[in-house]
N, C-alpha and C positions, 0 to 999 in steps of 0.2 A: 968219852963220847961228848961232843960239843952240842949244845942246844942251839939250833938254828931257827930263828924266828922270821917269818915272812912279814911283809908290811902290815897285813891285816892283823897279825898277832900283836904287833906293837900298838896299833890303833886300838885294838880291843883292850889291851892292858891299860892304855891311857884312859879309855872310857870307864873302865872298872875303877881306876884310881879316882877319877872325877866324881863318880857317884858315891864312892865310899868316903871321900874327903868331905863332900857336901853333907852326908849323913852324920859323920863324926863331928863336924863343926856345929851342926844343928843340935846334936845331943849335948855338946859342950856349952851350948848357949852362946856361941860366937856368931851364929847366923840365925836369921828369922826364917821360919818355914814359908812365910809369905813374901820374903824378900827377893829382889831381882837376882842377886848373886847366887842364891841357893837354886832358884829355878833355872838359871842359865847353866850352872854346873850340871844339873840333872839333865837338861836338854842336850848339851854338848856330849855328855857321857853316854847318853842313850844313842845319839847319832853315831858316835864312835863304835859302840857295840853293834849297831846295825851294819856299819861298814865292815866290821870284823867277820860278818857272816859270809863275805866273799870267799873265805877260806873253807868254809863248811857250813852249808845252810842247815838251820834248825828252826822248824816252823814255830815251836813254842817260844823260843828266844826271840824270834822275829815279832811275834804277836805281843810279847811282853814289852819289847823296846818301842814298838809303835804306840802302844798304850802309854808308856812312860813319856814319849815325845808329846803325845796329845795332852796329857795332864800338865806337863811342864809348859807347853804353849798356852794352855788355859791360865795357868798361874801367872805367866808373864803378862798376858793381856790384862788380867785382873789387877796386877801390881801397877801396870802403866796407867790403867783407868783410875785407880785410886790416887796415884800421883797427880794426874791432871785435875782431878776433882779438888785435891788439897791445894793445888796452885791457884785454882780459880776463886 
């Protein structure tokens, strides 16, 4: 039996990988939790997971990923503000 993945499955797996890689790099001390790369990996991962819901909607996963996007966007805005203050 062959495993057939739809586009949304591939996008969801990519999103899962992004979030897990970001977390692993954070735990390994390779990324800062307030850094732009960490926040972007989380944001893009959450967006991919939202897109994967086209295959089967789940309201709790939808709510979690919306919150993940909101927190990531807040972190990105905060990082960019801190950079502009440091440059000034």
